[in-house]
C-alpha positions in Angstrom: 24.1 -11.1 25.2 21.7 -8.4 25.7 18.2 -8.5 27.1 15.4 -6.4 25.4 11.9 -6.8 24.3 10.1 -7.9 21.0 9.8 -4.2 19.9 10.3 -4.4 16.2 7.3 -5.4 14.2 7.5 -5.8 10.5 4.3 -6.1 8.3 4.1 -7.1 4.6 1.0 -6.9 2.2 0.2 -6.8 -1.3 -3.2 -7.3 -3.1 -6.0 -6.5 -0.8 -3.4 -5.1 1.5 -4.8 -1.5 2.1 -8.0 -3.0 3.6 -6.0 -5.5 5.7 -3.7 -2.8 7.0 -6.6 -0.6 7.9 -8.0 -3.3 10.0 -4.6 -4.1 11.4 -3.9 -0.5 12.4 -7.4 -0.1 13.9 -6.6 -2.9 16.2 -3.2 -1.6 17.4 -3.3 -0.4 21.1 -2.2 3.3 21.6 0.5 2.3 24.1 2.1 -0.5 21.9 5.6 -0.9 23.1 7.1 -1.3 19.7 7.8 0.3 16.3 5.8 -0.9 13.3 7.3 -1.0 9.8 5.1 -1.5 6.9 5.7 -2.6 3.3 2.9 -2.6 0.9 3.6 -3.2 -2.9 3.2 0.0 -4.7 3.7 1.3 -8.1 6.9 3.3 -8.5 5.5 6.7 -9.3 3.9 9.4 -7.3 3.3 9.6 -3.5 1.5 7.1 -1.2 -1.5 8.0 0.7 -1.0 5.0 3.1 0.5 6.9 6.0 -2.6 9.2 6.2 -5.0 6.2 5.7 -3.4 4.3 8.6 -3.2 7.3 10.9 -6.8 7.8 10.4 -7.6 4.1 10.9 -6.1 3.7 14.5 -4.6 5.3 17.5 -0.9 5.2 16.3 0.4 7.9 14.0 1.9 6.7 10.7 4.6 8.4 8.7 6.4 7.8 5.6 9.8 6.3 6.4 12.9 8.6 6.1 16.2 7.0 5.8 18.4 7.4 9.0 15.3 8.1 11.1 15.5 6.4 14.6 12.7 3.9 15.4 10.2 5.0 18.0 7.8 2.8 19.9 4.1 3.6 19.2 4.8 4.7 15.5 4.0 3.2 12.2 6.7 3.6 9.4 5.6 3.1 5.9 7.9 2.2 2.9 7.7 5.0 0.3 7.1 4.0 -3.4 10.2 2.7 -5.2 12.3 2.3 -2.1 13.0 -0.8 -0.1 12.5 -0.1 3.6 15.2 -1.8 5.7 16.1 -1.9 9.4 19.6 -1.3 10.7 20.7 -0.7 14.3 17.4 0.7 15.3 17.0 3.1 12.4 15.1 3.1 9.1 17.1 2.8 6.0 15.8 3.4 2.4 17.5 1.8 -0.5 16.9 1.5 -4.2 18.5 -1.9 -4.5 17.3 -4.4 -7.0 13.7 -5.4 -7.1 12.5 -8.6 -5.6 9.7 -10.3 -7.3 9.4 -7.4 -9.5 8.6 -5.0 -6.5 10.5 -2.2 -4.8 9.6 -1.8 -1.8 9.6 -5.7 -1.1 8.4 -7.5 2.0 11.2 -10.1 2.0 13.8 -7.3 1.9 12.3 -5.7 5.2 11.9 -8.9 6.9 15.4 -10.1 6.2 17.1 -6.9 7.3 15.2 -6.9 10.5 16.1 -10.4 11.2 19.7 -9.7 10.7 19.8 -6.5 12.7 17.5 -7.6 15.7 17.1 -11.3 15.8 14.6 -12.5 18.3 13.4 -8.9 19.0 11.4 -9.1 15.7 7.8 -10.0 15.0 6.9 -10.6 11.4 3.3 -10.2 10.2 2.1 -11.4 6.8 -1.2 -10.0 5.4 -3.4 -10.2 2.4 -1.6 -10.7 -1.0 -1.1 -13.0 -3.9 1.7 -15.4 -4.5 4.4 -16.0 -1.7 5.9 -12.6 -1.1 7.2 -12.5 2.7 7.4 -16.3 3.2 11.2 -16.3 2.8 11.6 -13.3 5.0 9.2 -14.8 7.7 11.1 -18.0 7.6 14.3 -16.0 8.2 12.7 -14.2 11.2 11.8 -17.6 12.8 15.2 -19.0 12.3 16.6 -16.1 14.3 14.3 -16.7 17.2 11.6 -14.1 16.1 7.8 -14.6 16.0 5.6 -15.2 13.0 1.9 -13.9 12.7 -0.3 -14.5 9.8 -3.6 -13.1 9.0 -6.4 -15.7 8.9 -6.7 -16.6 5.1 -10.4 -16.5 5.6 -10.1 -12.9 6.7 -7.9 -12.0 3.7 -9.2 -10.5 0.5 -6.4 -12.5 -1.3 -5.3 -15.5 1.0 -2.4 -16.7 -1.0 0.5 -14.7 0.9 -0.9 -15.9 4.4 -1.5 -19.4 3.1 2.1 -19.6 1.5 3.5 -18.5 4.7 1.8 -21.0 6.7 3.0 -23.8 4.3 6.6 -22.7 4.7 6.8 -21.5 8.3 5.5 -22.9 11.6 3.8 -19.7 12.5 2.9 -18.6 16.0 -0.4 -17.1 15.5 -3.2 -17.1 12.8 -5.7 -14.5 13.6 -7.8 -11.7 11.9 -6.2 -8.7 10.9 -8.1 -6.6 13.5 -6.8 -8.9 16.2 -3.3 -8.9 15.5 -3.0 -5.6 17.7 -4.1 -7.6 20.6 -1.6 -10.3 20.1 1.1 -7.8 19.6 0.4 -6.2 22.8 1.0 -9.3 24.7 4.0 -10.6 22.8 5.8 -7.2 22.5 6.5 -7.3 26.2 8.2 -10.6 26.2 11.9 -10.3 27.1 14.4 -12.0 24.7 18.1 -12.4 24.7 19.7 -10.8 21.6 23.2 -12.2 20.6 25.1 -9.5 18.9 26.7 -10.3 15.5 24.9 -13.6 15.1 25.1 -14.3 11.3 22.4 -15.3 8.9 23.0 -18.2 6.7 25.5 -17.1 4.0 23.0 -16.7 1.2 20.6 -14.7 3.1 23.2 -12.5 4.6 24.4 -11.8 1.0 20.9 -10.9 -0.1 20.5 -8.6 2.8 23.6 -6.8 1.6 22.2 -6.6 -1.9 19.1 -5.0 -0.8 20.9 -2.2 0.9 23.6 -1.7 -1.7 22.0 1.3 -3.5 24.2 0.7 -6.6 27.4 0.0 -4.9 27.0 -3.7 -4.6 28.2 -5.3 -7.8 30.7 -7.3 -5.9 28.1 -8.3 -3.3 25.8 -9.4 -6.2 28.5 -11.2 -7.8 28.9 -13.3 -4.4 25.6 -15.0 -5.4 27.4 -16.6 -8.4 30.0 -18.1 -6.0 27.4 -19.8 -3.7 24.7 -21.0 -6.4 24.2 -22.8 -9.7 22.9 -21.3 -13.1 19.3 -22.3 -13.3 19.0 -22.0 -17.2 16.2 -19.5 -16.7 16.4 -15.7 -17.7 15.5 -12.8 -15.3 12.3 -11.1 -16.5 14.0 -7.7 -15.4 17.2 -7.8 -17.3 17.1 -11.0 -19.3 20.3 -12.2 -17.5 20.9 -15.7 -16.1 19.1 -16.5 -13.0 21.1 -18.4 -10.2 19.2 -20.9 -7.9 19.6 -20.2 -4.3 18.3 -23.4 -3.0 18.4 -27.0 -4.2 14.6 -27.1 -4.5 14.6 -24.4 -7.3 12.2 -22.1 -5.4 14.3 -19.0 -5.2 16.5 -17.2 -7.8 18.9 -14.2 -8.2 20.4 -12.8 -11.3 23.9 -11.3 -11.4 22.8 -7.8 -10.9 20.6 -8.7 -7.9 17.1 -9.0 -9.1 15.3 -11.8 -7.0 12.5 -14.1 -7.8 10.6 -16.8 -6.1 9.5 -19.8 -8.4 5.8 -18.7 -8.2 6.5 -15.0 -9.0 8.8 -16.1 -11.8 6.0 -18.3 -13.3 3.6 -15.5 -13.0 5.9 -13.0 -14.7 6.8 -15.5 -17.6 3.0 -15.9 -18.1 2.7 -12.1 -18.4 5.7 -12.1 -20.8 4.3 -14.7 -23.0 0.8 -13.1 -23.1 2.4 -9.8 -24.2 4.4 -11.5 -26.9 1.2 -13.2 -28.1 -0.7 -10.0 -28.3 2.2 -8.5 -30.3 2.1 -11.6 -32.8 -1.7 -11.0 -33.0 -0.9 -7.4 -33.9 1.5 -8.4 -36.5 -0.7 -11.1 -38.1 -3.6 -8.7 -38.4 -1.4 -6.2 -40.0 0.0 -8.7 -42.5 -3.6 -9.8 -43.2 -4.7 -6.2 -44.0 -1.5 -5.5 -46.0 -1.9 -8.6 -48.1 -5.5 -7.8 -48.8 -4.4 -4.3 -50.1 -1.7 -5.9 -52.2 -4.3 -8.5 -53.6 -6.6 -5.6 -54.6 -3.7 -3.7 -56.2 -2.5 -6.8 -58.2 -6.0 -7.4 -59.5 -6.4 -3.8 -60.5 -3.2 -4.0 -62.4 -4.2 -7.2 -64.1 -1.8 -9.7 -62.4 -4.0 -12.6 -61.4 -1.1 -15.0 -60.4 0.4 -12.3 -58.1 -3.2 -11.4 -56.8 -3.7 -15.2 -56.1 -0.3 -15.4 -54.0 -1.2 -12.4 -51.9 -4.6 -13.7 -51.4 -3.4 -17.0 -50.0 -1.0 -14.9 -47.5 -4.1 -12.9 -46.6 -6.2 -16.0 -45.7 -3.4 -17.8 -43.8 -2.6 -14.6 -41.7 -6.3 -14.1 -41.1 -6.7 -17.8 -40.1 -3.7 -17.5 -37.7 -4.9 -14.4 -36.2 -8.5 -16.0 -35.5 -6.9 -18.9 -33.8 -4.5 -16.8 -31.8 -7.2 -14.3 -30.8 -9.5 -17.1 -29.7 -6.5 -18.6 -27.4 -5.7 -15.2 -26.0 -9.4 -14.6 -25.1 -9.6 -17.9 -23.3 -6.6 -16.8 -21.1 -3.2 -18.3 -20.1 -2.8 -20.6 -17.2 -1.6 -19.0 -14.0 -0.3 -20.4 -10.7 -3.9 -20.4 -9.5 -5.1 -22.5 -12.4 -3.2 -25.8 -11.2 -5.5 -29.0 -11.0 -6.5 -30.2 -7.7 -4.0 -32.4 -6.1 -1.1 -30.5 -7.6 2.0 -29.8 -5.4 1.4 -26.1 -5.6 -2.0 -26.3 -4.0 -1.1 -23.2 -1.8 -0.5 -20.8 -4.7 
């Protein structure tokens, strides 16, 4: 065992995360004795302006993380678009491993890697965001002796990520984003004992290896099949079978490594259904218009029976399109539309 301090801070944010991260960075002391690693869900294309935004917001410099870069105290490392940011033995690692909840970078991938590599020396921070990203990773950090800090949901633009983290994990602090720096300044100086080589639970260790596999992890991904059961659900990313990672059916992986929580999967299925319905609406309206043209052509040629048949097709397609359009404009249910008293009240 070796004694060290809580000097690895991992931060996750999604919707509303830029504002939360600006407040967070503004509250960090200039002499913070810890390295800070940040994942914000970003679209895969282009460059991120987040390092510049965070550098202007507070006293610590923020940089885009580079693979193999040693971690330094008093610096913020930001995950670049389309790459997982991981921690291994005191250095940053970038990976293009499978997406988690449809995202790369993913909050849980960072949290899981930090817990595996640094155990109780890690402090996990969950900020504004929708759904439950970060909850699983924060639970892993706590299980290894680390600390869990959550932005006060009343302070978050999107409170679901903090609320879901609080529902899953016994968090150590719930504070406004701007006050997290003060908490970190105190807790980062606490000595802890790190046990080298202490393993994660098997499934979480496999997941950590999947995130850093960078295309060489087919055998690792297949390990998921050996320790899980088919769920009967399809992966939205590749349409492969999803395997349940827990008895409750709250977490899933497919054979190539895509990861989903139940809430994220439900939300993505709703998007897929809506997309399919819009395609169906387009097809119905095209069929209505084509049947109308064919009705006119049959009438012009003097075929009343044929014209009548196409006219019925036109009317049926038009009625179906009207009904479907009305349904689409009323909207599809999401995880936030559950009735009061449902078991998913923290979504």
